[in-house]
VEXVOLUM-166223 format. One record per residue (C-alpha): x, y, z; residue number from 1; residue in one letter. Coordinates in nm, 4 decimals, m for minus. Example, Ala and Ser with C-alpha at 12.3 -4.5 7.8 and 13.67 -1.06 7.14 Angstrom:
VEXVOLUM-166223
<atom><x>1.2300</x><y>m0.4500</y><z>0.7800</z><n>1</n><res>a</res></atom>
<atom><x>1.3670</x><y>m0.1060</y><z>0.7140</z><n>2</n><res>s</res></atom>
END
This chain:
VEXVOLUM-166223
<atom><x>m0.1013</x><y>m0.5119</y><z>m4.2753</z><n>1</n><res>m</res></atom>
<atom><x>m0.3062</x><y>m0.5457</y><z>m3.9561</z><n>2</n><res>n</res></atom>
<atom><x>m0.3785</x><y>m0.2369</y><z>m3.7597</z><n>3</n><res>d</res></atom>
<atom><x>m0.2825</x><y>m0.2451</y><z>m3.3931</z><n>4</n><res>v</res></atom>
<atom><x>m0.5867</x><y>m0.1564</y><z>m3.1831</z><n>5</n><res>q</res></atom>
<atom><x>m0.5174</x><y>0.1145</y><z>m2.9218</z><n>6</n><res>a</res></atom>
<atom><x>m0.6144</x><y>0.0386</y><z>m2.5633</z><n>7</n><res>p</res></atom>
<atom><x>m0.9623</x><y>0.1780</y><z>m2.4798</z><n>8</n><res>p</res></atom>
<atom><x>m0.8292</x><y>0.4108</y><z>m2.2093</z><n>9</n><res>w</res></atom>
<atom><x>m0.8004</x><y>0.7867</y><z>m2.1812</z><n>10</n><res>n</res></atom>
<atom><x>m0.4643</x><y>0.9414</y><z>m2.0979</z><n>11</n><res>e</res></atom>
<atom><x>m0.5250</x><y>0.9586</y><z>m1.7194</z><n>12</n><res>a</res></atom>
<atom><x>m0.6402</x><y>0.5977</y><z>m1.6957</z><n>13</n><res>e</res></atom>
<atom><x>m0.3542</x><y>0.4734</y><z>m1.9194</z><n>14</n><res>g</res></atom>
<atom><x>m0.0939</x><y>0.6508</y><z>m1.7104</z><n>15</n><res>t</res></atom>
<atom><x>m0.2402</x><y>0.5114</y><z>m1.3889</z><n>16</n><res>t</res></atom>
<atom><x>m0.2550</x><y>0.1606</y><z>m1.5291</z><n>17</n><res>r</res></atom>
<atom><x>0.1109</x><y>0.1739</y><z>m1.6358</z><n>18</n><res>r</res></atom>
<atom><x>0.2257</x><y>0.3160</y><z>m1.2995</z><n>19</n><res>d</res></atom>
<atom><x>0.0121</x><y>0.0709</y><z>m1.0929</z><n>20</n><res>l</res></atom>
<atom><x>0.1419</x><y>m0.2246</y><z>m1.2945</z><n>21</n><res>a</res></atom>
<atom><x>0.4919</x><y>m0.1045</y><z>m1.2257</z><n>22</n><res>t</res></atom>
<atom><x>0.4104</x><y>m0.0746</y><z>m0.8519</z><n>23</n><res>l</res></atom>
<atom><x>0.2881</x><y>m0.4325</y><z>m0.8452</z><n>24</n><res>y</res></atom>
<atom><x>0.6091</x><y>m0.5518</y><z>m1.0000</z><n>25</n><res>r</res></atom>
<atom><x>0.8182</x><y>m0.3492</y><z>m0.7559</z><n>26</n><res>l</res></atom>
<atom><x>0.6294</x><y>m0.4957</y><z>m0.4622</z><n>27</n><res>v</res></atom>
<atom><x>0.7190</x><y>m0.8367</y><z>m0.6049</z><n>28</n><res>a</res></atom>
<atom><x>1.0820</x><y>m0.7340</y><z>m0.6602</z><n>29</n><res>h</res></atom>
<atom><x>1.1112</x><y>m0.6462</y><z>m0.2867</z><n>30</n><res>f</res></atom>
<atom><x>0.9442</x><y>m0.9774</y><z>m0.1800</z><n>31</n><res>r</res></atom>
<atom><x>0.6350</x><y>m0.8158</y><z>m0.0335</z><n>32</n><res>m</res></atom>
<atom><x>0.3834</x><y>m1.0467</y><z>m0.2034</z><n>33</n><res>t</res></atom>
<atom><x>0.1638</x><y>m1.3334</y><z>m0.0722</z><n>34</n><res>d</res></atom>
<atom><x>0.1263</x><y>m1.5104</y><z>m0.4081</z><n>35</n><res>l</res></atom>
<atom><x>m0.2145</x><y>m1.4021</y><z>m0.5470</z><n>36</n><res>i</res></atom>
<atom><x>m0.3458</x><y>m1.2550</y><z>m0.2226</z><n>37</n><res>d</res></atom>
<atom><x>m0.3225</x><y>m0.8957</y><z>m0.0979</z><n>38</n><res>t</res></atom>
<atom><x>m0.3930</x><y>m0.6032</y><z>m0.3276</z><n>39</n><res>h</res></atom>
<atom><x>m0.2825</x><y>m0.2591</y><z>m0.4471</z><n>40</n><res>i</res></atom>
<atom><x>m0.5441</x><y>m0.0184</y><z>m0.5714</z><n>41</n><res>s</res></atom>
<atom><x>m0.5315</x><y>0.3209</y><z>m0.7340</z><n>42</n><res>a</res></atom>
<atom><x>m0.7963</x><y>0.5848</y><z>m0.8015</z><n>43</n><res>r</res></atom>
<atom><x>m0.8494</x><y>0.7061</y><z>m1.1602</z><n>44</n><res>i</res></atom>
<atom><x>m0.7553</x><y>1.0792</y><z>m1.1517</z><n>45</n><res>p</res></atom>
<atom><x>m1.0554</x><y>1.3068</y><z>m1.1676</z><n>46</n><res>g</res></atom>
<atom><x>m1.2923</x><y>1.0556</y><z>m1.0172</z><n>47</n><res>t</res></atom>
<atom><x>m1.4094</x><y>0.9566</y><z>m0.6688</z><n>48</n><res>t</res></atom>
<atom><x>m1.5610</x><y>0.6204</y><z>m0.7538</z><n>49</n><res>d</res></atom>
<atom><x>m1.3390</x><y>0.4493</y><z>m1.0107</z><n>50</n><res>q</res></atom>
<atom><x>m1.0387</x><y>0.2387</y><z>m0.9110</z><n>51</n><res>f</res></atom>
<atom><x>m0.7959</x><y>m0.0067</y><z>m1.0546</z><n>52</n><res>l</res></atom>
<atom><x>m0.7049</x><y>m0.3321</y><z>m0.8859</z><n>53</n><res>i</res></atom>
<atom><x>m0.5448</x><y>m0.6533</y><z>m0.9926</z><n>54</n><res>n</res></atom>
<atom><x>m0.7151</x><y>m0.9283</y><z>m1.1799</z><n>55</n><res>r</res></atom>
<atom><x>m0.7420</x><y>m1.2133</y><z>m0.9309</z><n>56</n><res>y</res></atom>
<atom><x>m0.4913</x><y>m1.4838</y><z>m1.0018</z><n>57</n><res>g</res></atom>
<atom><x>m0.2171</x><y>m1.2851</y><z>m1.1703</z><n>58</n><res>v</res></atom>
<atom><x>0.1082</x><y>m1.2900</y><z>m0.9790</z><n>59</n><res>l</res></atom>
<atom><x>0.2472</x><y>m0.9487</y><z>m0.8961</z><n>60</n><res>f</res></atom>
<atom><x>0.5667</x><y>m0.9857</y><z>m1.0922</z><n>61</n><res>h</res></atom>
<atom><x>0.3761</x><y>m1.0484</y><z>m1.4167</z><n>62</n><res>e</res></atom>
<atom><x>0.1237</x><y>m0.7634</y><z>m1.3800</z><n>63</n><res>m</res></atom>
<atom><x>0.0562</x><y>m0.5604</y><z>m1.6911</z><n>64</n><res>r</res></atom>
<atom><x>m0.1653</x><y>m0.2540</y><z>m1.7493</z><n>65</n><res>p</res></atom>
<atom><x>m0.4276</x><y>m0.4702</y><z>m1.9138</z><n>66</n><res>e</res></atom>
<atom><x>m0.4325</x><y>m0.7058</y><z>m1.6180</z><n>67</n><res>d</res></atom>
<atom><x>m0.5829</x><y>m0.4319</y><z>m1.3971</z><n>68</n><res>l</res></atom>
<atom><x>m0.9586</x><y>m0.4125</y><z>m1.3611</z><n>69</n><res>v</res></atom>
<atom><x>m1.1644</x><y>m0.0948</y><z>m1.3384</z><n>70</n><res>l</res></atom>
<atom><x>m1.3994</x><y>m0.1264</y><z>m1.0388</z><n>71</n><res>i</res></atom>
<atom><x>m1.6503</x><y>0.0745</y><z>m0.8405</z><n>72</n><res>d</res></atom>
<atom><x>m1.6509</x><y>0.1186</y><z>m0.4582</z><n>73</n><res>p</res></atom>
<atom><x>m1.8133</x><y>m0.2214</y><z>m0.4064</z><n>74</n><res>t</res></atom>
<atom><x>m1.5289</x><y>m0.3954</y><z>m0.5873</z><n>75</n><res>g</res></atom>
<atom><x>m1.7389</x><y>m0.4881</y><z>m0.8914</z><n>76</n><res>r</res></atom>
<atom><x>m1.5977</x><y>m0.4461</y><z>m1.2388</z><n>77</n><res>a</res></atom>
<atom><x>m1.7254</x><y>m0.1401</y><z>m1.4218</z><n>78</n><res>i</res></atom>
<atom><x>m1.6313</x><y>m0.2625</y><z>m1.7721</z><n>79</n><res>d</res></atom>
<atom><x>m1.7425</x><y>m0.6219</y><z>m1.6976</z><n>80</n><res>d</res></atom>
<atom><x>m1.4669</x><y>m0.7730</y><z>m1.9084</z><n>81</n><res>v</res></atom>
<atom><x>m1.4995</x><y>m1.1470</y><z>m1.9286</z><n>82</n><res>k</res></atom>
<atom><x>m1.2115</x><y>m1.3377</y><z>m1.7615</z><n>83</n><res>g</res></atom>
<atom><x>m1.1112</x><y>m1.0407</y><z>m1.5426</z><n>84</n><res>k</res></atom>
<atom><x>m1.2289</x><y>m1.1642</y><z>m1.2025</z><n>85</n><res>d</res></atom>
<atom><x>m1.1780</x><y>m0.9511</y><z>m0.8929</z><n>86</n><res>v</res></atom>
<atom><x>m1.1551</x><y>m1.0822</y><z>m0.5383</z><n>87</n><res>n</res></atom>
<atom><x>m1.4425</x><y>m0.8585</y><z>m0.4106</z><n>88</n><res>v</res></atom>
<atom><x>m1.3740</x><y>m0.9464</y><z>m0.0460</z><n>89</n><res>a</res></atom>
<atom><x>m1.0153</x><y>m0.8342</y><z>m0.0884</z><n>90</n><res>g</res></atom>
<atom><x>m1.1375</x><y>m0.4832</y><z>m0.1731</z><n>91</n><res>f</res></atom>
<atom><x>m1.3140</x><y>m0.4298</y><z>0.1596</z><n>92</n><res>t</res></atom>
<atom><x>m1.0042</x><y>m0.2734</y><z>0.3177</z><n>93</n><res>i</res></atom>
<atom><x>m0.9275</x><y>m0.0656</y><z>0.0119</z><n>94</n><res>h</res></atom>
<atom><x>m1.2781</x><y>0.0619</y><z>m0.0390</z><n>95</n><res>s</res></atom>
<atom><x>m1.2901</x><y>0.1721</y><z>0.3257</z><n>96</n><res>a</res></atom>
<atom><x>m0.9888</x><y>0.3982</y><z>0.2671</z><n>97</n><res>v</res></atom>
<atom><x>m1.0798</x><y>0.5176</y><z>m0.0776</z><n>98</n><res>h</res></atom>
<atom><x>m1.4412</x><y>0.6091</y><z>0.0132</z><n>99</n><res>m</res></atom>
<atom><x>m1.3381</x><y>0.8094</y><z>0.3184</z><n>100</n><res>a</res></atom>
<atom><x>m1.0033</x><y>0.9509</y><z>0.2136</z><n>101</n><res>r</res></atom>
<atom><x>m1.0434</x><y>1.1252</y><z>m0.1193</z><n>102</n><res>h</res></atom>
<atom><x>m0.6973</x><y>1.2796</y><z>m0.0706</z><n>103</n><res>d</res></atom>
<atom><x>m0.5352</x><y>0.9377</y><z>m0.1160</z><n>104</n><res>l</res></atom>
<atom><x>m0.4758</x><y>0.8047</y><z>m0.4679</z><n>105</n><res>a</res></atom>
<atom><x>m0.3223</x><y>0.4653</y><z>m0.3926</z><n>106</n><res>c</res></atom>
<atom><x>m0.3614</x><y>0.2028</y><z>m0.1177</z><n>107</n><res>v</res></atom>
<atom><x>m0.1218</x><y>m0.0908</y><z>m0.0602</z><n>108</n><res>i</res></atom>
<atom><x>m0.1900</x><y>m0.3913</y><z>0.1637</z><n>109</n><res>h</res></atom>
<atom><x>0.0727</x><y>m0.6573</y><z>0.2393</z><n>110</n><res>t</res></atom>
<atom><x>0.1095</x><y>m0.9805</y><z>0.4337</z><n>111</n><res>h</res></atom>
<atom><x>0.4881</x><y>m0.9977</y><z>0.4783</z><n>112</n><res>t</res></atom>
<atom><x>0.6425</x><y>m1.2202</y><z>0.7464</z><n>113</n><res>a</res></atom>
<atom><x>0.8053</x><y>m0.9263</y><z>0.9217</z><n>114</n><res>d</res></atom>
<atom><x>0.4959</x><y>m0.7036</y><z>0.8893</z><n>115</n><res>g</res></atom>
<atom><x>0.2765</x><y>m0.9758</y><z>1.0373</z><n>116</n><res>i</res></atom>
<atom><x>0.5305</x><y>m1.0406</y><z>1.3102</z><n>117</n><res>a</res></atom>
<atom><x>0.5282</x><y>m0.6763</y><z>1.4215</z><n>118</n><res>v</res></atom>
<atom><x>0.1532</x><y>m0.6651</y><z>1.3910</z><n>119</n><res>s</res></atom>
<atom><x>0.1326</x><y>m0.9463</y><z>1.6464</z><n>120</n><res>a</res></atom>
<atom><x>0.3435</x><y>m0.7647</y><z>1.9024</z><n>121</n><res>q</res></atom>
<atom><x>0.1647</x><y>m0.5714</y><z>2.1719</z><n>122</n><res>e</res></atom>
<atom><x>0.3812</x><y>m0.2610</y><z>2.1353</z><n>123</n><res>q</res></atom>
<atom><x>0.3602</x><y>m0.2583</y><z>1.7635</z><n>124</n><res>g</res></atom>
<atom><x>0.6284</x><y>m0.0702</y><z>1.5679</z><n>125</n><res>l</res></atom>
<atom><x>0.9111</x><y>0.0410</y><z>1.8043</z><n>126</n><res>l</res></atom>
<atom><x>1.0989</x><y>0.3701</y><z>1.7469</z><n>127</n><res>p</res></atom>
<atom><x>1.4291</x><y>0.1957</y><z>1.7166</z><n>128</n><res>i</res></atom>
<atom><x>1.5305</x><y>0.2813</y><z>1.3649</z><n>129</n><res>s</res></atom>
<atom><x>1.5344</x><y>0.5806</y><z>1.1314</z><n>130</n><res>q</res></atom>
<atom><x>1.2911</x><y>0.3966</y><z>0.9123</z><n>131</n><res>h</res></atom>
<atom><x>1.0477</x><y>0.3514</y><z>1.2024</z><n>132</n><res>a</res></atom>
<atom><x>1.0758</x><y>0.7119</y><z>1.3046</z><n>133</n><res>l</res></atom>
<atom><x>0.9348</x><y>0.8182</y><z>0.9703</z><n>134</n><res>k</res></atom>
<atom><x>0.6041</x><y>0.6898</y><z>1.1133</z><n>135</n><res>f</res></atom>
<atom><x>0.6425</x><y>0.8293</y><z>1.4661</z><n>136</n><res>y</res></atom>
<atom><x>0.3070</x><y>0.9856</y><z>1.5537</z><n>137</n><res>g</res></atom>
<atom><x>0.1746</x><y>0.8953</y><z>1.2083</z><n>138</n><res>r</res></atom>
<atom><x>0.0753</x><y>0.5277</y><z>1.2333</z><n>139</n><res>l</res></atom>
<atom><x>m0.2675</x><y>0.3802</y><z>1.3022</z><n>140</n><res>g</res></atom>
<atom><x>m0.3520</x><y>0.0426</y><z>1.4494</z><n>141</n><res>y</res></atom>
<atom><x>m0.6579</x><y>m0.1703</y><z>1.3667</z><n>142</n><res>h</res></atom>
<atom><x>m0.7513</x><y>m0.4751</y><z>1.5782</z><n>143</n><res>d</res></atom>
<atom><x>m0.8065</x><y>m0.8054</y><z>1.3934</z><n>144</n><res>y</res></atom>
<atom><x>m1.1657</x><y>m0.8979</y><z>1.3302</z><n>145</n><res>e</res></atom>
<atom><x>m1.1137</x><y>m1.1988</y><z>1.1007</z><n>146</n><res>g</res></atom>
<atom><x>m1.1000</x><y>m1.2102</y><z>0.7260</z><n>147</n><res>i</res></atom>
<atom><x>m1.2159</x><y>m0.8749</y><z>0.5985</z><n>148</n><res>a</res></atom>
<atom><x>m1.5467</x><y>m0.9920</y><z>0.4544</z><n>149</n><res>l</res></atom>
<atom><x>m1.7820</x><y>m0.7776</y><z>0.6712</z><n>150</n><res>d</res></atom>
<atom><x>m1.8478</x><y>m0.4386</y><z>0.5142</z><n>151</n><res>l</res></atom>
<atom><x>m1.9381</x><y>m0.3091</y><z>0.8641</z><n>152</n><res>d</res></atom>
<atom><x>m1.5631</x><y>m0.3213</y><z>0.9414</z><n>153</n><res>e</res></atom>
<atom><x>m1.4953</x><y>m0.0352</y><z>0.6996</z><n>154</n><res>r</res></atom>
<atom><x>m1.6139</x><y>0.2198</y><z>0.9533</z><n>155</n><res>d</res></atom>
<atom><x>m1.3702</x><y>0.0948</y><z>1.2104</z><n>156</n><res>r</res></atom>
<atom><x>m1.0841</x><y>0.0710</y><z>0.9571</z><n>157</n><res>l</res></atom>
<atom><x>m1.1410</x><y>0.4407</y><z>0.8694</z><n>158</n><res>v</res></atom>
<atom><x>m1.1629</x><y>0.5362</y><z>1.2285</z><n>159</n><res>r</res></atom>
<atom><x>m0.8361</x><y>0.3674</y><z>1.3136</z><n>160</n><res>d</res></atom>
<atom><x>m0.6514</x><y>0.5105</y><z>1.0136</z><n>161</n><res>l</res></atom>
<atom><x>m0.7720</x><y>0.8598</y><z>1.0919</z><n>162</n><res>g</res></atom>
<atom><x>m0.5661</x><y>1.1222</y><z>0.9105</z><n>163</n><res>s</res></atom>
<atom><x>m0.2605</x><y>0.8937</y><z>0.8792</z><n>164</n><res>f</res></atom>
<atom><x>m0.1205</x><y>0.7404</y><z>0.5573</z><n>165</n><res>d</res></atom>
<atom><x>m0.0104</x><y>0.4079</y><z>0.7146</z><n>166</n><res>a</res></atom>
<atom><x>m0.1573</x><y>0.1582</y><z>0.9570</z><n>167</n><res>m</res></atom>
<atom><x>m0.0674</x><y>m0.1774</y><z>1.1117</z><n>168</n><res>i</res></atom>
<atom><x>m0.3494</x><y>m0.4302</y><z>1.0926</z><n>169</n><res>l</res></atom>
<atom><x>m0.3098</x><y>m0.6392</y><z>1.4067</z><n>170</n><res>r</res></atom>
<atom><x>m0.2334</x><y>m1.0061</y><z>1.3520</z><n>171</n><res>n</res></atom>
<atom><x>m0.2728</x><y>m0.9414</y><z>0.9835</z><n>172</n><res>h</res></atom>
<atom><x>m0.0221</x><y>m0.7135</y><z>0.8028</z><n>173</n><res>g</res></atom>
<atom><x>0.0512</x><y>m0.3645</y><z>0.6835</z><n>174</n><res>l</res></atom>
<atom><x>m0.1317</x><y>m0.0885</y><z>0.4988</z><n>175</n><res>l</res></atom>
<atom><x>0.0238</x><y>0.2111</y><z>0.3387</z><n>176</n><res>a</res></atom>
<atom><x>m0.1301</x><y>0.4801</y><z>0.1175</z><n>177</n><res>a</res></atom>
<atom><x>m0.0279</x><y>0.7943</y><z>m0.0570</z><n>178</n><res>g</res></atom>
<atom><x>m0.1479</x><y>1.1012</y><z>m0.2479</z><n>179</n><res>r</res></atom>
<atom><x>0.0379</x><y>0.9606</y><z>m0.5449</z><n>180</n><res>t</res></atom>
<atom><x>0.1484</x><y>0.6090</y><z>m0.6465</z><n>181</n><res>i</res></atom>
<atom><x>0.5045</x><y>0.7238</y><z>m0.5789</z><n>182</n><res>a</res></atom>
<atom><x>0.4205</x><y>0.8357</y><z>m0.2273</z><n>183</n><res>e</res></atom>
<atom><x>0.2380</x><y>0.5077</y><z>m0.1490</z><n>184</n><res>a</res></atom>
<atom><x>0.5396</x><y>0.3082</y><z>m0.2692</z><n>185</n><res>f</res></atom>
<atom><x>0.7734</x><y>0.5049</y><z>m0.0414</z><n>186</n><res>g</res></atom>
<atom><x>0.5458</x><y>0.4503</y><z>0.2525</z><n>187</n><res>n</res></atom>
<atom><x>0.5145</x><y>0.0762</y><z>0.2175</z><n>188</n><res>i</res></atom>
<atom><x>0.8874</x><y>0.0419</y><z>0.1416</z><n>189</n><res>y</res></atom>
<atom><x>0.9955</x><y>0.2254</y><z>0.4532</z><n>190</n><res>f</res></atom>
<atom><x>0.7289</x><y>0.0650</y><z>0.6825</z><n>191</n><res>l</res></atom>
<atom><x>0.8313</x><y>m0.2783</y><z>0.5644</z><n>192</n><res>e</res></atom>
<atom><x>1.1999</x><y>m0.2009</y><z>0.6177</z><n>193</n><res>r</res></atom>
<atom><x>1.1188</x><y>m0.0734</y><z>0.9700</z><n>194</n><res>a</res></atom>
<atom><x>0.9486</x><y>m0.4004</y><z>1.0511</z><n>195</n><res>c</res></atom>
<atom><x>1.2345</x><y>m0.6029</y><z>0.9096</z><n>196</n><res>q</res></atom>
<atom><x>1.4867</x><y>m0.4071</y><z>1.1234</z><n>197</n><res>a</res></atom>
<atom><x>1.2730</x><y>m0.4538</y><z>1.4334</z><n>198</n><res>q</res></atom>
<atom><x>1.2453</x><y>m0.8291</y><z>1.4027</z><n>199</n><res>i</res></atom>
<atom><x>1.6172</x><y>m0.8630</y><z>1.3312</z><n>200</n><res>k</res></atom>
<atom><x>1.7079</x><y>m0.6399</y><z>1.6252</z><n>201</n><res>a</res></atom>
<atom><x>1.4863</x><y>m0.8395</y><z>1.8587</z><n>202</n><res>q</res></atom>
<atom><x>1.6283</x><y>m1.1655</y><z>1.7349</z><n>203</n><res>s</res></atom>
<atom><x>1.9736</x><y>m1.0615</y><z>1.8672</z><n>204</n><res>g</res></atom>
<atom><x>1.8595</x><y>m1.1167</y><z>2.2240</z><n>205</n><res>g</res></atom>
<atom><x>2.0171</x><y>m0.7955</y><z>2.3528</z><n>206</n><res>q</res></atom>
<atom><x>1.8525</x><y>m0.4857</y><z>2.5104</z><n>207</n><res>p</res></atom>
<atom><x>1.7323</x><y>m0.2370</y><z>2.2464</z><n>208</n><res>l</res></atom>
<atom><x>1.8446</x><y>0.1225</y><z>2.2398</z><n>209</n><res>v</res></atom>
<atom><x>1.5522</x><y>0.3635</y><z>2.2175</z><n>210</n><res>i</res></atom>
<atom><x>1.6232</x><y>0.7232</y><z>2.1072</z><n>211</n><res>p</res></atom>
<atom><x>1.5183</x><y>1.0004</y><z>2.3375</z><n>212</n><res>r</res></atom>
<atom><x>1.1640</x><y>1.1344</y><z>2.2836</z><n>213</n><res>p</res></atom>
<atom><x>1.2987</x><y>1.4667</y><z>2.1654</z><n>214</n><res>t</res></atom>
<atom><x>1.5081</x><y>1.2903</y><z>1.8976</z><n>215</n><res>v</res></atom>
<atom><x>1.2012</x><y>1.0799</y><z>1.7970</z><n>216</n><res>q</res></atom>
<atom><x>0.9993</x><y>1.4007</y><z>1.7505</z><n>217</n><res>q</res></atom>
<atom><x>1.2758</x><y>1.5834</y><z>1.5643</z><n>218</n><res>r</res></atom>
<atom><x>1.3308</x><y>1.2892</y><z>1.3248</z><n>219</n><res>t</res></atom>
<atom><x>0.9607</x><y>1.2579</y><z>1.2578</z><n>220</n><res>a</res></atom>
<atom><x>0.9447</x><y>1.6294</y><z>1.1729</z><n>221</n><res>a</res></atom>
<atom><x>1.2327</x><y>1.5871</y><z>0.9290</z><n>222</n><res>q</res></atom>
<atom><x>1.0193</x><y>1.3291</y><z>0.7514</z><n>223</n><res>f</res></atom>
<atom><x>0.7260</x><y>1.5702</y><z>0.7223</z><n>224</n><res>d</res></atom>
<atom><x>0.5209</x><y>1.4431</y><z>0.4227</z><n>225</n><res>p</res></atom>
<atom><x>0.4400</x><y>1.8005</y><z>0.3144</z><n>226</n><res>a</res></atom>
<atom><x>0.8016</x><y>1.8672</y><z>0.2348</z><n>227</n><res>g</res></atom>
<atom><x>0.9111</x><y>1.5288</y><z>0.1034</z><n>228</n><res>s</res></atom>
<atom><x>0.7129</x><y>1.4889</y><z>m0.2156</z><n>229</n><res>a</res></atom>
<atom><x>1.0307</x><y>1.5497</y><z>m0.4133</z><n>230</n><res>w</res></atom>
<atom><x>1.1931</x><y>1.2523</y><z>m0.2370</z><n>231</n><res>h</res></atom>
<atom><x>0.8963</x><y>1.0257</y><z>m0.3096</z><n>232</n><res>s</res></atom>
<atom><x>0.9177</x><y>1.1146</y><z>m0.6802</z><n>233</n><res>e</res></atom>
<atom><x>1.2968</x><y>1.0631</y><z>m0.6924</z><n>234</n><res>l</res></atom>
<atom><x>1.2687</x><y>0.7337</y><z>m0.5133</z><n>235</n><res>l</res></atom>
<atom><x>0.9897</x><y>0.6219</y><z>m0.7495</z><n>236</n><res>w</res></atom>
<atom><x>1.1764</x><y>0.7231</y><z>m1.0652</z><n>237</n><res>a</res></atom>
<atom><x>1.4876</x><y>0.5348</y><z>m0.9512</z><n>238</n><res>s</res></atom>
<atom><x>1.3034</x><y>0.2216</y><z>m0.8268</z><n>239</n><res>a</res></atom>
<atom><x>1.0917</x><y>0.1703</y><z>m1.1334</z><n>240</n><res>r</res></atom>
<atom><x>1.4083</x><y>0.1151</y><z>m1.3342</z><n>241</n><res>r</res></atom>
<atom><x>1.4467</x><y>m0.2080</y><z>m1.1437</z><n>242</n><res>l</res></atom>
<atom><x>1.1414</x><y>m0.3596</y><z>m1.3161</z><n>243</n><res>v</res></atom>
<atom><x>1.0969</x><y>m0.1663</y><z>m1.6325</z><n>244</n><res>e</res></atom>
<atom><x>1.2745</x><y>m0.2574</y><z>m1.9564</z><n>245</n><res>d</res></atom>
END
């Protein structure tokens, strides 16, 4: 009888790999992919310079824990496993956030049609839905500089994100992060839904109703991340059943 070889991961890395693979499949489930482009990265707990990211060429809906590559802040593979190529240029945005924000464990970047559409609008995300008000006063904006190949752009990405956990990349797409994988999923889910609602509302051709500033502020306070970790975990536990056997 052949012995089954255990994966060469410690408990923390194994858990992160399984959760991150699930997150990739959830992003595919909610149609937030751009085929093999865009990325989701997660920090290995207990480290500041080891991250997991997708093997380039694997579609999000087929992602498995073993398809994730352990990389350093430059985007280069630490384990140097043959056949596990990484799109190094694609990690520029992620490395900027991870290197500056050690409080964030997971970073998600998407190119959805509605996210790009909102990113191309001068006013950005409008406070016209409950989903959008989750990000009232908590959303950064970064001007488009071309394909993110220039490492010098990382300083400006970090500056524009500031202390926020979400950002709109002008003429490009969305970015959301979290202190846990669960929190990052909740942030990208609600940011994407807010963009979808905005584009649909604008397509109706009628004047938009904007809540009063006091209501905007009150709603944002109700979404205070410090008191909503329980919701992120509940959302994550429920959503993952959509893609796990």
